[in-house]
SEMIMI-153935 format. One record per atom (N, C-alpha, C): residue number from 1; residue in one letter; atom name; x, z, y. Coordinates in steps of 0.001 Angstrom, whole numbers, plus 500000, padded with zeros to 6 digits. Example, Ala and Ser with C-alpha at 12.3 -4.5 7.8 and 13.67 -1.06 7.14 Angstrom:
2
1, A, N, 513190, 507800, 494310
1, A, CA, 512300, 507800, 495500
1, A, C, 513200, 507800, 496700
2, S, N, 512850, 507080, 497750
2, S, CA, 513670, 507140, 498940
2, S, C, 512900, 507870, 500030
***
This chain:
110
1, M, N, 715274, 713888, 165750
1, M, CA, 715240, 712739, 164866
1, M, C, 714290, 713060, 163714
2, T, N, 713455, 712097, 163399
2, T, CA, 712479, 712312, 162338
2, T, C, 713143, 712139, 160968
3, S, N, 712474, 712655, 159952
3, S, CA, 713013, 712520, 158597
3, S, C, 713009, 711056, 158158
4, K, N, 712046, 710277, 158643
4, K, CA, 712000, 708849, 158325
4, K, C, 713221, 708135, 158915
5, Q, N, 713578, 708490, 160145
5, Q, CA, 714759, 707899, 160778
5, Q, C, 716029, 708287, 160022
6, K, N, 716100, 709543, 159600
6, K, CA, 717272, 709979, 158833
6, K, C, 717377, 709218, 157517
7, Q, N, 716236, 708969, 156884
7, Q, CA, 716222, 708210, 155635
7, Q, C, 716693, 706771, 155888
8, Q, N, 716220, 706178, 156992
8, Q, CA, 716648, 704825, 157352
8, Q, C, 718166, 704794, 157567
9, L, N, 718663, 705793, 158270
9, L, CA, 720097, 705857, 158527
9, L, C, 720888, 706036, 157240
10, E, N, 720383, 706854, 156340
10, E, CA, 721075, 707069, 155072
10, E, C, 721180, 705749, 154291
11, E, N, 720090, 704994, 154248
11, E, CA, 720108, 703698, 153563
11, E, C, 721081, 702744, 154252
12, L, N, 721080, 702764, 155573
12, L, CA, 721971, 701904, 156337
12, L, C, 723435, 702266, 156099
13, V, N, 723733, 703555, 156064
13, V, CA, 725109, 704009, 155828
13, V, C, 725566, 703576, 154435
14, H, N, 724711, 703734, 153441
14, H, CA, 725069, 703299, 152081
14, H, C, 725349, 701792, 152050
15, E, N, 724522, 701030, 152749
15, E, CA, 724704, 699575, 152800
15, E, C, 726029, 699223, 153495
16, K, N, 726301, 699879, 154628
16, K, CA, 727544, 699611, 155357
16, K, C, 728763, 700037, 154535
17, M, N, 728636, 701133, 153800
17, M, CA, 729741, 701581, 152951
17, M, C, 730019, 700555, 151858
18, S, N, 728971, 700026, 151271
18, S, CA, 729128, 699018, 150226
18, S, C, 729815, 697771, 150771
19, Q, N, 729377, 697308, 151931
19, Q, CA, 729986, 696138, 152554
19, Q, C, 731449, 696402, 152902
20, T, N, 731724, 697586, 153422
20, T, CA, 733089, 697937, 153816
20, T, C, 733998, 698023, 152601
21, K, N, 733502, 698581, 151505
21, K, CA, 734302, 698653, 150283
21, K, C, 734625, 697255, 149755
22, Q, N, 733674, 696358, 149860
22, Q, CA, 733900, 694984, 149423
22, Q, C, 734971, 694320, 150295
23, L, N, 734888, 694524, 151605
23, L, CA, 735898, 693966, 152509
23, L, C, 737274, 694558, 152240
24, I, N, 737320, 695846, 151931
24, I, CA, 738590, 696498, 151619
24, I, C, 739212, 695851, 150384
25, A, N, 738407, 695613, 149377
25, A, CA, 738918, 694981, 148154
25, A, C, 739470, 693584, 148449
26, E, N, 738760, 692827, 149271
26, E, CA, 739222, 691485, 149633
26, E, C, 740525, 691553, 150424
27, L, N, 740597, 692490, 151373
27, L, CA, 741803, 692617, 152192
27, L, C, 742988, 693112, 151373
28, E, N, 742732, 693969, 150395
28, E, CA, 743831, 694428, 149532
28, E, C, 744418, 693259, 148752
29, E, N, 743571, 692328, 148360
29, E, CA, 744042, 691126, 147662
29, E, C, 744910, 690285, 148599
30, L, N, 744490, 690177, 149857
30, L, CA, 745210, 689353, 150825
30, L, C, 746513, 689985, 151310
31, T, N, 746680, 691281, 151081
31, T, CA, 747883, 691960, 151577
31, T, C, 748914, 692213, 150491
32, K, N, 748704, 691612, 149351
32, K, CA, 749700, 691752, 148286
32, K, C, 751007, 691091, 148747
33, P, N, 752133, 691596, 148266
33, P, CA, 753426, 691020, 148673
33, P, C, 753523, 689528, 148344
34, I, N, 754220, 688825, 149208
34, I, CA, 754428, 687386, 149016
34, I, C, 755714, 687213, 148216
35, P, N, 755618, 686650, 147018
35, P, CA, 756813, 686528, 146185
35, P, C, 757852, 685595, 146815
36, L, N, 759109, 685950, 146644
36, L, CA, 760194, 685151, 147207
36, L, C, 760284, 683767, 146573
37, D, N, 759893, 683685, 145322
37, D, CA, 760004, 682400, 144639
37, D, C, 758787, 681496, 144836
38, A, N, 757885, 681908, 145711
38, A, CA, 756715, 681070, 145991
38, A, C, 757194, 679770, 146629
39, S, N, 756725, 678663, 146123
39, S, CA, 757210, 677369, 146594
39, S, C, 756411, 676901, 147812
40, I, N, 756586, 677628, 148899
40, I, CA, 755979, 677214, 150161
40, I, C, 757120, 677007, 151149
41, G, N, 756906, 676159, 152099
41, G, CA, 757951, 675874, 153074
41, G, C, 758243, 677063, 153967
42, R, N, 759334, 676954, 154727
42, R, CA, 759768, 678045, 155592
42, R, C, 758681, 678403, 156613
43, I, N, 758107, 677404, 157266
43, I, CA, 757063, 677643, 158266
43, I, C, 755830, 678242, 157598
44, S, N, 755444, 677696, 156452
44, S, CA, 754280, 678219, 155731
44, S, C, 754510, 679661, 155311
45, R, N, 755732, 679976, 154908
45, R, CA, 756057, 681349, 154513
45, R, C, 755942, 682283, 155715
46, M, N, 756394, 681829, 156883
46, M, CA, 756283, 682648, 158100
46, M, C, 754811, 682860, 158454
47, D, N, 754001, 681822, 158305
47, D, CA, 752563, 681950, 158552
47, D, C, 751933, 682940, 157574
48, A, N, 752348, 682860, 156323
48, A, CA, 751805, 683759, 155301
48, A, C, 752166, 685213, 155627
49, I, N, 753386, 685433, 156078
49, I, CA, 753817, 686791, 156444
49, I, C, 753030, 687284, 157658
50, N, N, 752830, 686409, 158639
50, N, CA, 752054, 686768, 159820
50, N, C, 750611, 687109, 159435
51, N, N, 749997, 686286, 158600
51, N, CA, 748624, 686544, 158146
51, N, C, 748544, 687852, 157373
52, K, N, 749561, 688138, 156582
52, K, CA, 749587, 689381, 155811
52, K, C, 749591, 690581, 156758
53, T, N, 750353, 690495, 157831
53, T, CA, 750408, 691574, 158815
53, T, C, 749052, 691785, 159483
54, I, N, 748395, 690696, 159831
54, I, CA, 747068, 690784, 160449
54, I, C, 746076, 691396, 159470
55, N, N, 746133, 690976, 158216
55, N, CA, 745228, 691514, 157200
55, N, C, 745499, 692986, 156934
56, E, N, 746752, 693414, 157023
56, E, CA, 747078, 694840, 156841
56, E, C, 746453, 695679, 157946
57, A, N, 746461, 695170, 159171
57, A, CA, 745830, 695879, 160284
57, A, C, 744314, 695968, 160058
58, S, N, 743720, 694893, 159603
58, S, CA, 742280, 694897, 159306
58, S, C, 741960, 695868, 158178
59, L, N, 742830, 695927, 157185
59, L, CA, 742638, 696832, 156055
59, L, C, 742660, 698287, 156531
60, R, N, 743622, 698627, 157377
60, R, CA, 743678, 700006, 157923
60, R, C, 742409, 700328, 158693
61, D, N, 741927, 699366, 159490
61, D, CA, 740718, 699559, 160276
61, D, C, 739505, 699789, 159379
62, K, N, 739374, 699005, 158328
62, K, CA, 738229, 699140, 157418
62, K, C, 738287, 700450, 156638
63, K, N, 739483, 700880, 156245
63, K, CA, 739607, 702170, 155555
63, K, C, 739212, 703311, 156481
64, N, N, 739589, 703205, 157747
64, N, CA, 739211, 704216, 158730
64, N, C, 737700, 704215, 158941
65, Q, N, 737115, 703034, 159006
65, Q, CA, 735665, 702928, 159165
65, Q, C, 734940, 703534, 157960
66, L, N, 735460, 703323, 156765
66, L, CA, 734851, 703891, 155563
66, L, C, 734870, 705414, 155618
67, K, N, 735972, 705985, 156072
67, K, CA, 736051, 707448, 156205
67, K, C, 735011, 707955, 157194
68, K, N, 734826, 707245, 158295
68, K, CA, 733834, 707646, 159294
68, K, C, 732426, 707582, 158704
69, L, N, 732158, 706529, 157932
69, L, CA, 730838, 706389, 157311
69, L, C, 730594, 707506, 156294
70, E, N, 731627, 707856, 155522
70, E, CA, 731498, 708955, 154556
70, E, C, 731214, 710267, 155285
71, R, N, 731892, 710475, 156416
71, R, CA, 731666, 711685, 157212
71, R, C, 730243, 711703, 157770
72, A, N, 729755, 710540, 158214
72, A, CA, 728388, 710451, 158732
72, A, C, 727379, 710796, 157644
73, L, N, 727630, 710333, 156426
73, L, CA, 726738, 710620, 155305
73, L, C, 726717, 712112, 154999
74, E, N, 727871, 712752, 155104
74, E, CA, 727948, 714210, 154898
74, E, C, 727189, 714961, 155983
75, N, N, 727286, 714490, 157220
75, N, CA, 726682, 715183, 158357
75, N, C, 725204, 714880, 158549
76, L, N, 724716, 713838, 157921
76, L, CA, 723330, 713407, 158103
76, L, C, 722300, 714518, 157850
77, P, N, 722448, 715333, 156814
77, P, CA, 721450, 716376, 156583
77, P, C, 721489, 717529, 157598
78, K, N, 722559, 717630, 158352
78, K, CA, 722694, 718740, 159301
78, K, C, 721676, 718630, 160427
79, K, N, 721273, 719784, 160915
79, K, CA, 720253, 719860, 161955
79, K, C, 720687, 719170, 163244
80, D, N, 721968, 719270, 163573
80, D, CA, 722448, 718719, 164840
80, D, C, 722938, 717271, 164744
81, F, N, 722676, 716611, 163627
81, F, CA, 723062, 715200, 163516
81, F, C, 722249, 714390, 164515
82, G, N, 722915, 713509, 165245
82, G, CA, 722232, 712687, 166239
82, G, C, 722167, 713321, 167605
83, V, N, 722842, 714466, 167756
83, V, CA, 722902, 715148, 169041
83, V, C, 724324, 714986, 169570
84, C, N, 724441, 714585, 170826
84, C, CA, 725748, 714369, 171446
84, C, C, 726534, 715679, 171467
85, T, N, 727782, 715612, 171003
85, T, CA, 728617, 716811, 170937
85, T, C, 729115, 717237, 172312
86, R, N, 728970, 716356, 173285
86, R, CA, 729461, 716682, 174623
86, R, C, 728360, 717214, 175539
87, C, N, 727244, 716476, 175629
87, C, CA, 726189, 716874, 176579
87, C, C, 724996, 717550, 175913
88, G, N, 724857, 717393, 174601
88, G, CA, 723753, 718023, 173883
88, G, C, 722466, 717222, 173863
89, N, N, 722456, 716054, 174478
89, N, CA, 721262, 715197, 174448
89, N, C, 721215, 714425, 173133
90, N, N, 720016, 713947, 172794
90, N, CA, 719875, 713129, 171590
90, N, C, 720551, 711775, 171793
91, I, N, 721255, 711328, 170770
91, I, CA, 721859, 709992, 170782
91, I, C, 720746, 709016, 170419
92, P, N, 720565, 707942, 171199
92, P, CA, 719487, 706984, 170888
92, P, C, 719621, 706447, 169463
93, F, N, 718483, 706291, 168807
93, F, CA, 718464, 705842, 167417
93, F, C, 719141, 704485, 167251
94, G, N, 718958, 703584, 168210
94, G, CA, 719591, 702266, 168143
94, G, C, 721107, 702361, 168086
95, R, N, 721663, 703300, 168817
95, R, CA, 723120, 703506, 168793
95, R, C, 723549, 704022, 167422
96, L, N, 722760, 704925, 166867
96, L, CA, 723089, 705468, 165540
96, L, C, 722951, 704399, 164460
97, E, N, 722019, 703472, 164644
97, E, CA, 721891, 702378, 163681
97, E, C, 723136, 701494, 163718
98, Y, N, 723643, 701258, 164918
98, Y, CA, 724814, 700397, 165076
98, Y, C, 726097, 701117, 164655
99, M, N, 726216, 702381, 165044
99, M, CA, 727398, 703187, 164732
99, M, C, 726936, 704552, 164209
100, P, N, 726567, 704647, 162939
100, P, CA, 726013, 705902, 162419
100, P, C, 726999, 707063, 162444
101, Y, N, 728259, 706782, 162635
101, Y, CA, 729293, 707815, 162665
101, Y, C, 729571, 708340, 164072
102, T, N, 728877, 707807, 165082
102, T, CA, 729141, 708246, 166443
102, T, C, 728671, 709683, 166654
103, T, N, 729391, 710408, 167475
103, T, CA, 729027, 711794, 167772
103, T, C, 728728, 712005, 169243
104, R, N, 728808, 710924, 170022
104, R, CA, 728545, 711017, 171450
104, R, C, 727597, 709914, 171908
105, C, N, 726853, 710222, 172953
105, C, CA, 725970, 709220, 173553
105, C, C, 726809, 708273, 174416
106, V, N, 726216, 707192, 174865
106, V, CA, 726939, 706188, 175638
106, V, C, 727481, 706779, 176937
107, A, N, 726691, 707617, 177594
107, A, CA, 727114, 708203, 178871
107, A, C, 728353, 709070, 178716
108, C, N, 728492, 709747, 177592
108, C, CA, 729635, 710649, 177392
108, C, C, 730865, 709932, 176830
109, V, N, 730696, 708751, 176303
109, V, CA, 731842, 708000, 175769
109, V, C, 732628, 707380, 176921
110, G, N, 731909, 706813, 177875
110, G, CA, 732561, 706075, 178956
110, G, C, 732888, 706880, 180106
***
């Protein structure tokens, strides 16, 4: 991987981290407890609880993605970044652009 590609990936990771942090903040707002005295009907309250559960799952997913992006940023300067941990071949740059935290090529994932 060239230094220009690594620089592109670093910028991309920072951008994805920023977007993910923003989504986390939005999801944290949506997962706040629903007050008992909220004047919504029984069905609406059940919908609100269901939506809260879905948003909590999304929040966990985004927090996990943020950790992966932080790890990718740490590993980016390493010599073996972009090399499949299983077969040792280079991971295609397009795959790294889409998932900068990946450690395996497509052939070794599936």
